[in-house]
C-alpha positions in Angstrom: -85.6 -187.4 -100.7 -85.0 -184.5 -103.0 -81.2 -184.2 -103.2 -81.5 -182.0 -106.4 -80.9 -184.9 -108.8 -83.6 -185.9 -111.2 -83.6 -189.2 -113.2 -86.1 -190.0 -115.9 -86.4 -193.3 -117.6 -87.7 -192.9 -121.1 -90.5 -195.3 -122.0 -89.5 -198.3 -124.2 -92.0 -197.2 -126.9 -90.3 -193.7 -127.1 -86.9 -195.2 -127.0 -87.7 -197.5 -129.9 -89.4 -194.7 -131.9 -86.3 -192.5 -131.5 -84.1 -195.5 -132.5 -86.1 -196.1 -135.6 -86.5 -192.5 -136.7 -85.0 -191.5 -140.0 -83.3 -188.2 -140.6 -86.5 -186.7 -142.2 -88.6 -187.7 -139.1 -86.0 -186.2 -136.8 -85.9 -183.0 -138.9 -89.7 -182.8 -138.9 -89.8 -183.4 -135.1 -87.2 -180.7 -134.5 -89.2 -178.2 -136.6 -92.5 -179.0 -134.9 -90.9 -178.8 -131.4 -89.3 -175.4 -132.2 -92.6 -174.0 -133.6 -94.5 -175.2 -130.5 -92.0 -173.8 -128.1 -92.1 -170.4 -129.8 -95.9 -170.4 -129.9 -96.4 -171.7 -126.3 -93.7 -169.8 -124.5 -92.5 -167.1 -126.9 -89.2 -168.8 -126.7 -86.8 -168.1 -129.5 -84.7 -171.0 -128.4 -81.0 -170.8 -127.6 -78.1 -171.3 -129.8 -78.5 -175.0 -129.3 -79.0 -177.0 -132.5 -82.2 -178.9 -131.7 -81.8 -181.3 -134.6 -78.3 -182.2 -133.5 -79.6 -182.9 -130.0 -82.3 -185.1 -131.3 -79.9 -186.9 -133.6 -77.6 -187.6 -130.6 -80.5 -188.9 -128.5 -81.6 -191.1 -131.4 -78.1 -192.6 -131.6 -78.2 -193.3 -127.8 -81.7 -194.8 -128.2 -80.4 -197.0 -131.0 -77.6 -198.2 -128.8 -80.0 -198.9 -125.9 -82.3 -200.9 -128.2 -79.5 -202.9 -129.7 -78.1 -203.9 -126.4 -81.4 -204.5 -124.6 -80.8 -201.5 -122.4 -82.8 -198.5 -121.4 -82.5 -194.8 -122.1 -82.3 -192.4 -119.1 -81.9 -188.7 -118.6 -80.7 -187.1 -115.5 -79.9 -183.6 -114.3 -78.7 -182.0 -111.1 
């Protein structure tokens, strides 16, 4: 049933990679992601700070890994 809510479970491998990523790796990922978005979609991004978003997700991933939990994303 599509009630307008989407839930995605991030794979454990991705969760662990985010949890283990250092600041340089996250900075590189943010730069590559921004470059790809601009090249593929012509998107100039929003005012969102992509690095800050990735750092927040990495902190959540680290918490999930340390507690044996999972990392999920949902929207509605």
